[in-house]
N, C-alpha and C positions, 0 to 999 in steps of 0.2 A: 316589459323589461325584466331581465333575469337578475335576481339578487346576487350580490358579489360573493357570497359565501356558499355557493352551490358546489356539488361534487365535481362538476366540470372544471372548476378553478382550483380544486384541492390538489396538493402534491400527492403522487402515488405513495401508498403505504410502503414503508420499509420493512422487509422481513429479515429479522436477525436470526442467525443460526450459530450454534456452538461449533467452534472449530478445533480448539485445543485448550489446554489449561495454562495458567500463568507459569507453572513449573516447567512447561515445555519451552518457554522463552529464554533467550540468553541476552542479558542486559547489554545494550549498546552494540549489538551484533545481529546477524540475521539467522532465521530458521525458515525452513520451507515446509508448507503444508499443502495438501491436495484439497481443492475446493471447486466444485461444479465443473470438473473437466480441465482445470488449470492448476499449474504449480504457482502458489502464492508465496512470495517472500515476505515474512513478517519481521519488522524491526521495532524493538522496544527500547526507547531512549529513557533510561532510568532517571537521569537528572531532570528531565522535563515531564516524566510520567506520561509520555506520549507513545502511542502505538500506530504504526503505519503498515499498510498492506499493498504491495505492488506486484506486478507480474514478475516471475522469476526468469522469464525468457528475455535474453538480451536481443533487442531488435536488430542490431548490426550483425552479430555472429550467428544468431539463432540458437545459441547454447543456453541451457538452463543454469545460469551462474550468478544472477543478480543477488541472491541470498548470501553469497560469499563476498560481496563487495564491501567497501569501506565507507562507513557513515561519516559525513562531514558537514561543513557549513561553507557555502561558496556563493558570493554575490548576493547575500541576503536570503539565501534559500538553504533549507535543510536538505541535503542531497545524499544519494548513494552513488559511489563511483563503481562502474562496471569493472570487474577484475580483468577483463580481456583487453578492451580498447580504451579504458580509463575515461570514457565519457561520463558526465555527471547528470543524474536524473533527479528532479525535484520530488521529494517524498510526498508532498502535498497533492500534486496533480499529475505526476509522471512525465512532465515535459523535459526534454534534454536541453541543457544549457548550451552545448556546443553545436547542436544540429536540430533545428526546429522540425525536421522531417521525422525524427525519431521520437517515440512516445512509449511509456510503459502504462499499461492498464493499472488503475488503482481501485481499491474497494474501501468502503466505509468499514472501520473496525473499531472495537471498543473492548474494554475490560469490564466485566460485571462480576464483582467479587473476584474469584480465582478462575473465571471462565473467559476465554477470548471468544468474542462473537464477531462474526462478519456478516455484512449485508449483501445480498445478491439479488 
């Protein structure tokens, strides 16, 4: 019998990488950074001290505009509203409130001192 705490059962290690600095962020708004071949929209919610990272590409239009969306709260979710078609995406997991077929990719992101780190 295999012991329960073997490497086979362990979660994969998360690799954190510096992306930008705290000074690059705009409180309660979006900025866009390049990470691993993708445009990532970063949202820093100053009142909550929370940072979110989602795909900047709007899945409906294909335009890279999510970083210019409006942050809000809808149906119990912290959301970003796409500036083109106004669909709302949950910042926690990227799902679209209006259309379950649409999804934004999300990344784990954190602040370590003045450095924004993203996991990929």
